[in-house]
A tleap script that builds the chain and sets N, CA, C and O, in Angstrom:
source leaprc.protein.ff14SB
mol = sequence {
  NMET ALA THR THR MET ARG ASP GLU ILE LYS
  VAL GLY GLY MET THR ILE ARG PHE LEU VAL
  GLU GLY GLU GLU SER ALA ARG SER VAL ALA
  VAL PHE GLU PHE ASP VAL PRO THR ALA THR
  LYS VAL ALA ALA ALA HIE SER HIE ASP GLY
  TYR GLU GLU THR ILE TYR GLY LEU GLU GLY
  VAL LEU THR TRP THR ILE GLU GLY THR PRO
  ILE ASP VAL GLY PRO GLY GLN ALA LEU LEU
  ILE PRO ARG GLY THR VAL HIE GLN PHE ASP
  ASN ALA GLY ASP VAL ASP ALA ARG ALA LEU
  ALA VAL VAL THR PRO GLY ILE LEU GLY PRO
  ASP TYR PHE ARG GLU VAL ALA THR ILE LEU
  ASP ALA ALA ALA THR GLY PRO PRO ASP PHE
  ALA ALA LEU GLY ASP THR MET ARG ARG HIE
  GLY LEU THR LEU VAL CPRO
}
set mol.1.N position { 54.399 54.671 44.606 }
set mol.1.CA position { 54.803 53.419 45.835 }
set mol.1.C position { 55.720 52.629 45.059 }
set mol.1.O position { 55.288 52.207 43.987 }
set mol.2.N position { 56.835 52.361 45.369 }
set mol.2.CA position { 57.654 51.238 44.932 }
set mol.2.C position { 57.364 49.874 45.310 }
set mol.2.O position { 57.048 49.589 46.466 }
set mol.3.N position { 57.462 48.963 44.323 }
set mol.3.CA position { 57.098 47.608 44.598 }
set mol.3.C position { 58.342 46.644 44.553 }
set mol.3.O position { 59.290 46.995 43.851 }
set mol.4.N position { 58.411 45.512 45.213 }
set mol.4.CA position { 59.544 44.683 45.071 }
set mol.4.C position { 59.375 43.459 44.095 }
set mol.4.O position { 58.241 42.981 44.065 }
set mol.5.N position { 60.187 42.967 43.414 }
set mol.5.CA position { 59.859 41.722 42.639 }
set mol.5.C position { 59.309 40.581 43.343 }
set mol.5.O position { 59.764 40.131 44.395 }
set mol.6.N position { 58.155 40.071 42.614 }
set mol.6.CA position { 57.529 38.890 43.251 }
set mol.6.C position { 58.050 37.594 42.818 }
set mol.6.O position { 58.928 37.510 41.959 }
set mol.7.N position { 57.555 36.640 43.364 }
set mol.7.CA position { 57.838 35.080 42.903 }
set mol.7.C position { 57.860 35.129 41.443 }
set mol.7.O position { 57.088 35.813 40.772 }
set mol.8.N position { 58.824 34.336 40.960 }
set mol.8.CA position { 58.840 33.962 39.446 }
set mol.8.C position { 57.873 32.854 39.310 }
set mol.8.O position { 57.774 31.980 40.171 }
set mol.9.N position { 57.133 32.885 38.193 }
set mol.9.CA position { 56.104 31.742 38.048 }
set mol.9.C position { 56.619 31.272 36.723 }
set mol.9.O position { 56.876 32.056 35.810 }
set mol.10.N position { 56.787 29.780 36.626 }
set mol.10.CA position { 57.291 29.092 35.538 }
set mol.10.C position { 56.146 28.490 34.754 }
set mol.10.O position { 55.369 27.720 35.320 }
set mol.11.N position { 55.998 28.823 33.407 }
set mol.11.CA position { 54.871 28.421 32.605 }
set mol.11.C position { 55.634 27.865 31.440 }
set mol.11.O position { 56.160 28.607 30.610 }
set mol.12.N position { 55.700 26.433 31.376 }
set mol.12.CA position { 56.362 26.064 30.219 }
set mol.12.C position { 57.910 26.365 30.362 }
set mol.12.O position { 58.572 26.213 31.389 }
set mol.13.N position { 58.353 26.813 29.155 }
set mol.13.CA position { 59.739 27.514 29.513 }
set mol.13.C position { 59.931 28.961 29.862 }
set mol.13.O position { 61.001 29.504 30.137 }
set mol.14.N position { 58.678 29.534 29.806 }
set mol.14.CA position { 58.769 30.944 30.348 }
set mol.14.C position { 58.775 31.289 31.693 }
set mol.14.O position { 58.370 30.463 32.510 }
set mol.15.N position { 59.187 32.428 32.067 }
set mol.15.CA position { 59.375 32.808 33.446 }
set mol.15.C position { 58.370 34.318 33.527 }
set mol.15.O position { 58.622 35.250 32.763 }
set mol.16.N position { 57.430 34.385 34.365 }
set mol.16.CA position { 56.603 35.473 34.452 }
set mol.16.C position { 56.984 36.016 36.006 }
set mol.16.O position { 57.088 35.250 36.963 }
set mol.17.N position { 57.146 37.271 36.070 }
set mol.17.CA position { 57.384 38.111 37.393 }
set mol.17.C position { 56.344 39.275 37.281 }
set mol.17.O position { 56.393 40.087 36.357 }
set mol.18.N position { 55.386 39.315 38.283 }
set mol.18.CA position { 54.585 40.529 38.318 }
set mol.18.C position { 55.193 41.549 39.077 }
set mol.18.O position { 55.779 41.281 40.126 }
set mol.19.N position { 55.083 42.955 38.538 }
set mol.19.CA position { 55.621 44.081 39.051 }
set mol.19.C position { 54.500 44.764 39.870 }
set mol.19.O position { 54.635 45.132 41.037 }
set mol.20.N position { 53.330 44.896 39.096 }
set mol.20.CA position { 52.161 45.560 39.695 }
set mol.20.C position { 50.964 44.676 39.581 }
set mol.20.O position { 50.542 44.414 38.455 }
set mol.21.N position { 50.399 44.208 40.605 }
set mol.21.CA position { 49.058 43.438 40.538 }
set mol.21.C position { 47.946 44.215 40.530 }
set mol.21.O position { 48.002 45.320 41.069 }
set mol.22.N position { 46.853 43.805 39.969 }
set mol.22.CA position { 45.582 44.700 39.945 }
set mol.22.C position { 44.980 45.211 41.220 }
set mol.22.O position { 44.391 46.288 41.314 }
set mol.23.N position { 45.209 44.189 42.383 }
set mol.23.CA position { 44.768 44.591 43.556 }
set mol.23.C position { 45.454 45.858 44.262 }
set mol.23.O position { 44.966 46.544 45.160 }
set mol.24.N position { 46.675 45.999 43.655 }
set mol.24.CA position { 47.418 47.284 44.136 }
set mol.24.C position { 47.083 48.555 43.441 }
set mol.24.O position { 47.362 49.658 43.912 }
set mol.25.N position { 46.449 48.362 42.254 }
set mol.25.CA position { 46.109 49.586 41.535 }
set mol.25.C position { 44.487 49.876 41.419 }
set mol.25.O position { 44.040 50.666 40.587 }
set mol.26.N position { 43.749 49.229 42.244 }
set mol.26.CA position { 42.246 49.352 42.271 }
set mol.26.C position { 41.809 48.733 40.970 }
set mol.26.O position { 40.773 49.149 40.450 }
set mol.27.N position { 42.507 47.777 40.399 }
set mol.27.CA position { 42.238 46.937 39.247 }
set mol.27.C position { 42.346 48.058 37.916 }
set mol.27.O position { 41.686 47.881 36.892 }
set mol.28.N position { 43.105 49.012 38.065 }
set mol.28.CA position { 43.288 49.903 36.966 }
set mol.28.C position { 44.465 49.353 35.882 }
set mol.28.O position { 44.369 49.467 34.660 }
set mol.29.N position { 45.599 48.729 36.604 }
set mol.29.CA position { 46.568 48.134 35.708 }
set mol.29.C position { 47.222 47.052 36.333 }
set mol.29.O position { 47.256 47.050 37.564 }
set mol.30.N position { 47.807 46.030 35.631 }
set mol.30.CA position { 48.748 44.957 36.124 }
set mol.30.C position { 49.871 45.084 35.256 }
set mol.30.O position { 49.650 45.339 34.073 }
set mol.31.N position { 50.982 44.953 35.639 }
set mol.31.CA position { 52.225 44.797 34.992 }
set mol.31.C position { 53.192 43.643 35.190 }
set mol.31.O position { 53.520 43.436 36.358 }
set mol.32.N position { 53.605 43.007 34.435 }
set mol.32.CA position { 54.207 41.777 34.459 }
set mol.32.C position { 55.370 41.807 33.395 }
set mol.32.O position { 55.185 42.288 32.277 }
set mol.33.N position { 56.665 41.233 33.821 }
set mol.33.CA position { 57.846 40.990 32.948 }
set mol.33.C position { 57.911 39.582 32.541 }
set mol.33.O position { 57.730 38.745 33.425 }
set mol.34.N position { 58.144 39.185 31.333 }
set mol.34.CA position { 58.255 37.805 31.290 }
set mol.34.C position { 59.527 37.561 30.309 }
set mol.34.O position { 59.904 38.404 29.495 }
set mol.35.N position { 60.128 36.310 30.494 }
set mol.35.CA position { 61.226 35.861 29.702 }
set mol.35.C position { 60.701 34.726 28.775 }
set mol.35.O position { 59.927 33.877 29.216 }
set mol.36.N position { 61.096 34.724 27.594 }
set mol.36.CA position { 60.806 33.736 26.548 }
set mol.36.C position { 62.132 33.176 25.951 }
set mol.36.O position { 62.810 33.890 25.212 }
set mol.37.N position { 62.529 31.831 26.282 }
set mol.37.CA position { 63.762 31.289 25.915 }
set mol.37.C position { 63.514 31.230 24.145 }
set mol.37.O position { 62.415 31.257 23.590 }
set mol.38.N position { 64.658 31.156 23.575 }
set mol.38.CA position { 64.675 30.991 22.112 }
set mol.38.C position { 64.036 29.678 21.833 }
set mol.38.O position { 64.055 28.779 22.675 }
set mol.39.N position { 63.447 29.541 20.623 }
set mol.39.CA position { 62.683 28.449 20.154 }
set mol.39.C position { 61.466 28.062 20.851 }
set mol.39.O position { 60.956 26.945 20.761 }
set mol.40.N position { 60.941 29.202 21.675 }
set mol.40.CA position { 59.628 28.807 22.452 }
set mol.40.C position { 58.528 29.443 21.628 }
set mol.40.O position { 58.590 30.585 21.172 }
set mol.41.N position { 57.556 28.639 21.482 }
set mol.41.CA position { 56.173 28.996 20.743 }
set mol.41.C position { 55.262 28.791 21.599 }
set mol.41.O position { 55.189 27.737 22.231 }
set mol.42.N position { 54.323 29.914 21.754 }
set mol.42.CA position { 53.191 29.907 22.593 }
set mol.42.C position { 52.104 29.516 21.591 }
set mol.42.O position { 51.633 30.364 20.833 }
set mol.43.N position { 51.667 28.131 21.578 }
set mol.43.CA position { 50.890 27.571 20.562 }
set mol.43.C position { 49.360 28.158 20.866 }
set mol.43.O position { 48.579 28.304 19.926 }
set mol.44.N position { 49.063 28.413 21.931 }
set mol.44.CA position { 47.469 28.793 22.192 }
set mol.44.C position { 47.098 30.101 21.806 }
set mol.44.O position { 47.106 31.029 22.614 }
set mol.45.N position { 46.720 30.254 20.429 }
set mol.45.CA position { 46.198 31.456 19.893 }
set mol.45.C position { 44.922 31.832 21.010 }
set mol.45.O position { 44.211 30.938 21.471 }
set mol.46.N position { 44.785 32.957 21.290 }
set mol.46.CA position { 43.777 33.533 22.346 }
set mol.46.C position { 43.489 34.863 22.068 }
set mol.46.O position { 44.158 35.533 21.281 }
set mol.47.N position { 42.414 35.320 22.747 }
set mol.47.CA position { 42.111 36.724 22.800 }
set mol.47.C position { 41.758 37.239 24.309 }
set mol.47.O position { 41.511 36.422 25.196 }
set mol.48.N position { 41.752 38.367 24.496 }
set mol.48.CA position { 41.290 38.980 25.817 }
set mol.48.C position { 40.098 39.644 25.735 }
set mol.48.O position { 39.952 40.549 24.914 }
set mol.49.N position { 39.097 39.261 26.593 }
set mol.49.CA position { 37.661 39.793 26.431 }
set mol.49.C position { 37.545 41.120 27.066 }
set mol.49.O position { 36.867 42.037 26.603 }
set mol.50.N position { 38.396 41.189 28.390 }
set mol.50.CA position { 38.063 42.383 29.312 }
set mol.50.C position { 39.127 43.165 29.336 }
set mol.50.O position { 39.017 44.050 30.184 }
set mol.51.N position { 40.293 43.190 28.628 }
set mol.51.CA position { 41.292 44.085 28.692 }
set mol.51.C position { 42.297 44.209 27.529 }
set mol.51.O position { 42.356 43.336 26.663 }
set mol.52.N position { 43.068 45.272 27.514 }
set mol.52.CA position { 43.895 45.567 26.372 }
set mol.52.C position { 45.403 45.098 27.085 }
set mol.52.O position { 45.615 45.082 28.297 }
set mol.53.N position { 46.224 44.784 26.186 }
set mol.53.CA position { 47.551 44.375 26.583 }
set mol.53.C position { 48.466 45.173 25.684 }
set mol.53.O position { 48.336 45.170 24.460 }
set mol.54.N position { 49.426 45.878 26.347 }
set mol.54.CA position { 50.505 46.475 25.599 }
set mol.54.C position { 51.759 45.657 26.007 }
set mol.54.O position { 51.875 45.232 27.156 }
set mol.55.N position { 52.649 45.452 25.098 }
set mol.55.CA position { 53.702 44.624 25.156 }
set mol.55.C position { 55.015 45.675 24.884 }
set mol.55.O position { 54.956 46.526 23.996 }
set mol.56.N position { 56.008 45.536 25.612 }
set mol.56.CA position { 57.140 46.562 25.426 }
set mol.56.C position { 58.461 45.744 25.534 }
set mol.56.O position { 58.849 45.196 26.565 }
set mol.57.N position { 59.071 45.736 24.386 }
set mol.57.CA position { 60.384 44.760 24.242 }
set mol.57.C position { 61.355 45.145 25.175 }
set mol.57.O position { 61.565 46.352 25.302 }
set mol.58.N position { 62.011 44.310 25.878 }
set mol.58.CA position { 63.222 44.733 26.693 }
set mol.58.C position { 64.487 44.032 26.142 }
set mol.58.O position { 65.510 44.716 26.118 }
set mol.59.N position { 64.550 42.740 25.690 }
set mol.59.CA position { 65.688 42.038 25.192 }
set mol.59.C position { 65.188 41.127 24.026 }
set mol.59.O position { 64.015 40.755 24.032 }
set mol.60.N position { 65.925 40.807 23.161 }
set mol.60.CA position { 65.633 39.870 22.177 }
set mol.60.C position { 64.498 40.389 21.160 }
set mol.60.O position { 64.197 41.579 21.064 }
set mol.61.N position { 63.942 39.418 20.457 }
set mol.61.CA position { 62.798 39.712 19.636 }
set mol.61.C position { 61.719 38.696 19.778 }
set mol.61.O position { 61.974 37.492 19.745 }
set mol.62.N position { 60.504 39.172 19.937 }
set mol.62.CA position { 59.263 38.323 19.989 }
set mol.62.C position { 58.525 38.553 18.807 }
set mol.62.O position { 58.294 39.715 18.475 }
set mol.63.N position { 58.064 37.462 18.027 }
set mol.63.CA position { 57.248 37.669 16.924 }
set mol.63.C position { 55.795 37.379 17.452 }
set mol.63.O position { 55.543 36.309 18.007 }
set mol.64.N position { 54.856 38.345 17.270 }
set mol.64.CA position { 53.589 38.499 17.689 }
set mol.64.C position { 52.767 38.229 16.482 }
set mol.64.O position { 53.012 38.844 15.444 }
set mol.65.N position { 51.827 37.370 16.540 }
set mol.65.CA position { 50.914 36.985 15.395 }
set mol.65.C position { 49.519 37.620 15.838 }
set mol.65.O position { 48.802 37.051 16.661 }
set mol.66.N position { 49.198 38.756 15.280 }
set mol.66.CA position { 47.968 39.540 15.460 }
set mol.66.C position { 47.095 39.186 14.298 }
set mol.66.O position { 47.440 39.471 13.151 }
set mol.67.N position { 46.018 38.597 14.554 }
set mol.67.CA position { 44.936 38.410 13.578 }
set mol.67.C position { 45.497 37.739 12.309 }
set mol.67.O position { 44.950 37.967 11.230 }
set mol.68.N position { 46.515 36.962 12.386 }
set mol.68.CA position { 47.196 36.379 11.278 }
set mol.68.C position { 48.381 37.237 10.762 }
set mol.68.O position { 49.023 36.796 9.808 }
set mol.69.N position { 48.692 38.319 11.265 }
set mol.69.CA position { 49.801 39.014 10.678 }
set mol.69.C position { 51.005 38.975 11.751 }
set mol.69.O position { 50.772 39.184 12.942 }
set mol.70.N position { 52.276 38.703 11.287 }
set mol.70.CA position { 53.337 38.592 12.259 }
set mol.70.C position { 53.754 39.970 12.234 }
set mol.70.O position { 53.733 40.720 11.258 }
set mol.71.N position { 54.229 40.292 13.691 }
set mol.71.CA position { 54.786 41.592 13.946 }
set mol.71.C position { 55.962 41.369 14.961 }
set mol.71.O position { 55.671 40.903 16.062 }
set mol.72.N position { 57.211 41.653 14.687 }
set mol.72.CA position { 58.329 41.546 15.548 }
set mol.72.C position { 58.373 42.721 16.402 }
set mol.72.O position { 58.251 43.872 15.983 }
set mol.73.N position { 58.569 42.360 17.730 }
set mol.73.CA position { 58.874 43.532 18.741 }
set mol.73.C position { 60.127 43.129 19.348 }
set mol.73.O position { 60.331 41.972 19.716 }
set mol.74.N position { 61.027 44.137 19.463 }
set mol.74.CA position { 62.230 44.045 19.806 }
set mol.74.C position { 62.486 45.172 21.006 }
set mol.74.O position { 61.557 45.912 21.329 }
set mol.75.N position { 63.565 45.253 21.541 }
set mol.75.CA position { 64.027 46.297 22.396 }
set mol.75.C position { 63.487 47.622 22.183 }
set mol.75.O position { 63.746 48.159 21.106 }
set mol.76.N position { 62.736 48.274 23.082 }
set mol.76.CA position { 62.356 49.721 22.803 }
set mol.76.C position { 61.099 49.737 21.933 }
set mol.76.O position { 60.574 50.803 21.610 }
set mol.77.N position { 60.701 48.749 21.620 }
set mol.77.CA position { 59.403 48.702 20.591 }
set mol.77.C position { 58.117 48.317 21.593 }
set mol.77.O position { 58.224 47.615 22.598 }
set mol.78.N position { 56.848 48.942 21.095 }
set mol.78.CA position { 55.772 48.530 21.799 }
set mol.78.C position { 54.627 47.972 20.873 }
set mol.78.O position { 54.623 48.217 19.666 }
set mol.79.N position { 53.803 47.326 21.392 }
set mol.79.CA position { 52.750 46.752 20.569 }
set mol.79.C position { 51.324 46.711 21.568 }
set mol.79.O position { 51.261 46.069 22.616 }
set mol.80.N position { 50.290 47.484 21.037 }
set mol.80.CA position { 48.908 47.350 21.539 }
set mol.80.C position { 48.164 46.064 21.110 }
set mol.80.O position { 48.158 45.746 19.920 }
set mol.81.N position { 47.702 45.513 21.799 }
set mol.81.CA position { 46.774 44.172 21.536 }
set mol.81.C position { 45.446 44.644 22.024 }
set mol.81.O position { 45.243 44.640 23.238 }
set mol.82.N position { 44.572 45.029 21.244 }
set mol.82.CA position { 43.154 45.491 21.787 }
set mol.82.C position { 42.290 44.327 22.191 }
set mol.82.O position { 42.593 43.184 21.849 }
set mol.83.N position { 41.268 44.578 22.879 }
set mol.83.CA position { 40.322 43.490 23.608 }
set mol.83.C position { 39.839 42.799 22.226 }
set mol.83.O position { 39.612 43.444 21.202 }
set mol.84.N position { 39.724 41.490 22.337 }
set mol.84.CA position { 39.158 40.836 21.301 }
set mol.84.C position { 39.933 40.314 20.205 }
set mol.84.O position { 39.485 39.488 19.409 }
set mol.85.N position { 41.207 40.841 20.158 }
set mol.85.CA position { 41.997 40.711 19.022 }
set mol.85.C position { 42.839 39.097 19.339 }
set mol.85.O position { 43.396 38.795 20.395 }
set mol.86.N position { 42.740 38.357 18.277 }
set mol.86.CA position { 43.293 37.044 18.309 }
set mol.86.C position { 44.881 37.234 18.035 }
set mol.86.O position { 45.355 37.939 17.144 }
set mol.87.N position { 45.536 36.541 18.886 }
set mol.87.CA position { 47.032 36.641 18.794 }
set mol.87.C position { 47.697 35.532 19.663 }
set mol.87.O position { 47.069 34.852 20.474 }
set mol.88.N position { 49.076 35.413 19.405 }
set mol.88.CA position { 49.902 34.417 20.045 }
set mol.88.C position { 51.294 34.987 19.580 }
set mol.88.O position { 51.437 35.876 18.741 }
set mol.89.N position { 52.349 34.301 20.293 }
set mol.89.CA position { 53.697 34.766 20.148 }
set mol.89.C position { 54.734 33.698 20.104 }
set mol.89.O position { 54.440 32.536 20.387 }
set mol.90.N position { 55.809 34.015 19.796 }
set mol.90.CA position { 56.912 33.009 19.758 }
set mol.90.C position { 58.371 33.689 19.544 }
set mol.90.O position { 58.538 34.745 18.934 }
set mol.91.N position { 59.332 32.968 20.103 }
set mol.91.CA position { 60.740 33.524 20.014 }
set mol.91.C position { 61.370 32.548 19.041 }
set mol.91.O position { 61.796 31.458 19.423 }
set mol.92.N position { 61.432 32.990 17.651 }
set mol.92.CA position { 62.068 32.065 16.851 }
set mol.92.C position { 63.567 32.548 16.622 }
set mol.92.O position { 64.245 31.973 15.771 }
set mol.93.N position { 64.076 33.563 17.344 }
set mol.93.CA position { 65.249 33.987 17.465 }
set mol.93.C position { 66.417 33.220 17.856 }
set mol.93.O position { 66.232 32.013 18.009 }
set mol.94.N position { 67.587 33.683 18.048 }
set mol.94.CA position { 68.849 32.958 18.414 }
set mol.94.C position { 69.207 33.386 19.701 }
set mol.94.O position { 70.216 32.922 20.232 }
set mol.95.N position { 68.354 34.390 20.387 }
set mol.95.CA position { 68.645 34.865 21.788 }
set mol.95.C position { 67.136 34.656 22.519 }
set mol.95.O position { 66.017 34.620 22.008 }
set mol.96.N position { 67.557 34.535 23.902 }
set mol.96.CA position { 66.271 34.657 24.694 }
set mol.96.C position { 65.892 36.158 24.665 }
set mol.96.O position { 66.634 37.139 24.610 }
set mol.97.N position { 64.465 36.073 24.717 }
set mol.97.CA position { 63.742 37.492 24.647 }
set mol.97.C position { 63.052 37.866 26.187 }
set mol.97.O position { 62.613 37.014 26.959 }
set mol.98.N position { 63.065 39.083 26.394 }
set mol.98.CA position { 62.383 39.464 27.676 }
set mol.98.C position { 61.390 40.683 27.238 }
set mol.98.O position { 61.755 41.514 26.407 }
set mol.99.N position { 60.265 40.722 27.784 }
set mol.99.CA position { 59.404 41.771 27.454 }
set mol.99.C position { 58.611 42.209 28.755 }
set mol.99.O position { 58.664 41.572 29.807 }
set mol.100.N position { 57.872 43.363 28.571 }
set mol.100.CA position { 57.029 43.907 29.767 }
set mol.100.C position { 55.585 43.900 29.176 }
set mol.100.O position { 55.371 44.192 28.000 }
set mol.101.N position { 54.560 43.531 30.103 }
set mol.101.CA position { 53.319 43.545 29.500 }
set mol.101.C position { 52.470 44.409 30.494 }
set mol.101.O position { 52.537 44.207 31.706 }
set mol.102.N position { 51.706 45.333 29.973 }
set mol.102.CA position { 50.820 46.310 30.729 }
set mol.102.C position { 49.527 45.882 30.322 }
set mol.102.O position { 49.126 45.984 29.162 }
set mol.103.N position { 48.794 45.349 31.368 }
set mol.103.CA position { 47.314 44.890 31.122 }
set mol.103.C position { 46.307 45.984 31.774 }
set mol.103.O position { 46.400 46.277 32.966 }
set mol.104.N position { 45.480 46.486 31.041 }
set mol.104.CA position { 44.421 47.612 31.459 }
set mol.104.C position { 42.990 47.100 31.009 }
set mol.104.O position { 42.788 46.726 29.854 }
set mol.105.N position { 42.050 47.104 31.944 }
set mol.105.CA position { 42.282 47.325 33.400 }
set mol.105.C position { 42.945 45.884 33.849 }
set mol.105.O position { 42.980 44.861 33.164 }
set mol.106.N position { 43.417 46.058 35.069 }
set mol.106.CA position { 44.257 45.025 35.722 }
set mol.106.C position { 43.659 44.018 36.414 }
set mol.106.O position { 43.706 43.837 37.631 }
set mol.107.N position { 42.906 43.155 35.321 }
set mol.107.CA position { 42.271 42.026 35.826 }
set mol.107.C position { 42.846 40.666 35.769 }
set mol.107.O position { 42.312 39.685 36.287 }
set mol.108.N position { 44.118 40.649 35.023 }
set mol.108.CA position { 44.843 39.532 34.854 }
set mol.108.C position { 45.888 39.389 35.855 }
set mol.108.O position { 46.712 40.300 35.926 }
set mol.109.N position { 45.995 38.333 36.689 }
set mol.109.CA position { 47.022 38.189 37.822 }
set mol.109.C position { 47.782 37.061 37.733 }
set mol.109.O position { 47.618 36.277 36.798 }
set mol.110.N position { 48.676 36.860 38.677 }
set mol.110.CA position { 49.470 35.610 38.697 }
set mol.110.C position { 48.827 34.463 38.871 }
set mol.110.O position { 49.416 33.457 38.473 }
set mol.111.N position { 47.502 34.302 39.486 }
set mol.111.CA position { 46.858 33.012 39.641 }
set mol.111.C position { 46.571 32.582 38.162 }
set mol.111.O position { 46.641 31.378 37.915 }
set mol.112.N position { 46.298 33.337 37.295 }
set mol.112.CA position { 46.182 32.732 36.021 }
set mol.112.C position { 47.339 31.869 35.578 }
set mol.112.O position { 47.205 30.678 35.297 }
set mol.113.N position { 48.455 32.513 35.532 }
set mol.113.CA position { 49.573 31.761 35.071 }
set mol.113.C position { 49.930 30.514 36.007 }
set mol.113.O position { 50.409 29.508 35.482 }
set mol.114.N position { 49.707 30.564 37.371 }
set mol.114.CA position { 50.007 29.502 38.198 }
set mol.114.C position { 48.953 28.400 37.777 }
set mol.114.O position { 49.345 27.233 37.754 }
set mol.115.N position { 47.796 28.653 37.482 }
set mol.115.CA position { 46.707 27.531 37.240 }
set mol.115.C position { 47.185 26.972 35.774 }
set mol.115.O position { 47.206 25.750 35.633 }
set mol.116.N position { 47.500 27.654 34.878 }
set mol.116.CA position { 48.083 27.219 33.558 }
set mol.116.C position { 49.308 26.476 33.788 }
set mol.116.O position { 49.383 25.471 33.081 }
set mol.117.N position { 50.296 26.672 34.569 }
set mol.117.CA position { 51.487 26.035 34.794 }
set mol.117.C position { 51.015 24.646 35.347 }
set mol.117.O position { 51.489 23.624 34.850 }
set mol.118.N position { 50.071 24.574 36.390 }
set mol.118.CA position { 49.609 23.227 36.797 }
set mol.118.C position { 49.360 22.336 35.667 }
set mol.118.O position { 49.897 21.241 35.500 }
set mol.119.N position { 48.487 22.901 34.892 }
set mol.119.CA position { 47.894 22.142 33.847 }
set mol.119.C position { 48.869 21.639 32.740 }
set mol.119.O position { 48.855 20.489 32.302 }
set mol.120.N position { 49.644 22.542 32.372 }
set mol.120.CA position { 50.903 22.115 31.612 }
set mol.120.C position { 51.962 21.121 32.201 }
set mol.120.O position { 52.534 20.278 31.509 }
set mol.121.N position { 52.166 21.296 33.530 }
set mol.121.CA position { 53.002 20.425 34.209 }
set mol.121.C position { 52.405 19.000 34.311 }
set mol.121.O position { 53.166 18.032 34.304 }
set mol.122.N position { 51.246 18.866 34.392 }
set mol.122.CA position { 50.339 17.680 34.529 }
set mol.122.C position { 50.552 16.963 33.042 }
set mol.122.O position { 50.527 15.732 33.020 }
set mol.123.N position { 50.721 17.548 32.042 }
set mol.123.CA position { 50.802 16.931 30.736 }
set mol.123.C position { 52.255 16.874 30.314 }
set mol.123.O position { 52.505 16.822 29.109 }
set mol.124.N position { 53.195 16.881 31.168 }
set mol.124.CA position { 54.658 16.883 30.804 }
set mol.124.C position { 54.841 15.730 29.759 }
set mol.124.O position { 55.753 15.979 28.970 }
set mol.125.N position { 54.226 14.561 29.554 }
set mol.125.CA position { 54.522 13.506 28.513 }
set mol.125.C position { 53.545 13.575 27.517 }
set mol.125.O position { 53.655 12.715 26.644 }
set mol.126.N position { 52.598 14.381 27.405 }
set mol.126.CA position { 51.580 14.425 26.266 }
set mol.126.C position { 50.969 15.835 26.136 }
set mol.126.O position { 51.422 16.792 26.765 }
set mol.127.N position { 49.954 15.920 25.323 }
set mol.127.CA position { 49.163 17.095 25.304 }
set mol.127.C position { 48.523 17.590 26.364 }
set mol.127.O position { 48.088 16.746 27.148 }
set mol.128.N position { 48.304 18.925 26.661 }
set mol.128.CA position { 47.763 19.455 27.746 }
set mol.128.C position { 46.175 19.015 27.649 }
set mol.128.O position { 45.739 18.551 26.595 }
set mol.129.N position { 45.340 19.188 28.805 }
set mol.129.CA position { 44.035 18.979 28.817 }
set mol.129.C position { 43.575 20.267 28.457 }
set mol.129.O position { 43.491 21.164 29.295 }
set mol.130.N position { 43.217 20.449 27.053 }
set mol.130.CA position { 42.469 21.656 26.463 }
set mol.130.C position { 41.176 22.032 27.057 }
set mol.130.O position { 40.881 23.226 27.104 }
set mol.131.N position { 40.399 21.166 27.501 }
set mol.131.CA position { 39.191 21.547 28.187 }
set mol.131.C position { 39.560 22.448 29.354 }
set mol.131.O position { 39.092 23.574 29.522 }
set mol.132.N position { 40.474 21.826 30.174 }
set mol.132.CA position { 40.978 22.518 31.510 }
set mol.132.C position { 41.472 23.749 31.065 }
set mol.132.O position { 41.091 24.748 31.675 }
set mol.133.N position { 42.263 23.885 30.101 }
set mol.133.CA position { 43.076 25.075 29.700 }
set mol.133.C position { 42.053 26.196 29.388 }
set mol.133.O position { 42.143 27.351 29.806 }
set mol.134.N position { 41.128 25.734 28.646 }
set mol.134.CA position { 40.067 26.598 28.085 }
set mol.134.C position { 39.216 27.169 29.160 }
set mol.134.O position { 38.809 28.328 29.084 }
set mol.135.N position { 38.909 26.319 30.249 }
set mol.135.CA position { 38.170 26.737 31.309 }
set mol.135.C position { 38.913 27.764 32.122 }
set mol.135.O position { 38.359 28.772 32.562 }
set mol.136.N position { 40.201 27.474 32.309 }
set mol.136.CA position { 41.019 28.411 33.081 }
set mol.136.C position { 41.160 29.861 32.376 }
set mol.136.O position { 41.156 30.925 32.994 }
set mol.137.N position { 41.270 29.735 31.145 }
set mol.137.CA position { 41.408 30.851 30.388 }
set mol.137.C position { 40.132 31.682 30.541 }
set mol.137.O position { 40.236 32.878 30.815 }
set mol.138.N position { 38.934 31.112 30.380 }
set mol.138.CA position { 37.738 31.701 30.433 }
set mol.138.C position { 37.428 32.470 31.728 }
set mol.138.O position { 36.803 33.529 31.781 }
set mol.139.N position { 37.965 31.776 32.793 }
set mol.139.CA position { 37.663 32.323 34.140 }
set mol.139.C position { 38.631 33.556 34.405 }
set mol.139.O position { 38.421 34.303 35.361 }
set mol.140.N position { 39.708 33.753 33.525 }
set mol.140.CA position { 40.438 34.929 33.773 }
set mol.140.C position { 40.314 35.777 32.631 }
set mol.140.O position { 41.185 36.636 32.494 }
set mol.141.N position { 39.397 35.700 31.783 }
set mol.141.CA position { 39.006 36.850 30.829 }
set mol.141.C position { 39.704 36.604 29.545 }
set mol.141.O position { 39.909 37.565 28.803 }
set mol.142.N position { 40.102 35.379 29.199 }
set mol.142.CA position { 40.779 35.003 27.911 }
set mol.142.C position { 39.934 33.896 27.105 }
set mol.142.O position { 39.275 33.015 27.659 }
set mol.143.N position { 40.026 34.034 26.007 }
set mol.143.CA position { 39.258 32.932 25.037 }
set mol.143.C position { 40.285 32.276 24.222 }
set mol.143.O position { 41.008 32.899 23.445 }
set mol.144.N position { 40.340 30.981 24.415 }
set mol.144.CA position { 41.242 30.102 23.605 }
set mol.144.C position { 40.658 29.921 22.231 }
set mol.144.O position { 39.478 29.625 22.044 }
set mol.145.N position { 41.591 30.126 21.231 }
set mol.145.CA position { 41.003 29.984 19.770 }
set mol.145.C position { 41.554 28.619 19.257 }
set mol.145.O position { 42.750 28.330 19.259 }
set mol.146.N position { 40.615 27.869 18.849 }
set mol.146.CA position { 41.316 26.467 18.398 }
set mol.146.C position { 42.031 26.584 17.041 }
set mol.146.O position { 42.610 25.609 16.562 }
savepdb mol mol.pdb
quit
């Protein structure tokens, strides 16, 4: 079954587009594409408690820090992030990056990113509400690592 591109969700400087939501696959998989502008750092190290995430590079290079080890993922390269693995990523390159994320099982959805965007937008002039961010992450199967 072919699906059409959904709404774009803006989280900080990133843009997320879900291609397959968990409800469409009986929660077996969720797939989203995300754009990461150059000089973007996702500072919130975290882990996923209930799912694996596979990243496939489409454009540019993202540097994923997995349990303290940096790994560059560029076009045509893939990275598996097992459950419970602490990670974060950034785009330190001089070009914007785009990647595809495959979440199995498909329990992470657009609502998570919309809720995080609301928290970050509310903190436009200062640090985000880390308690609210942690609560949102926990409700969606992620653990914020201080």
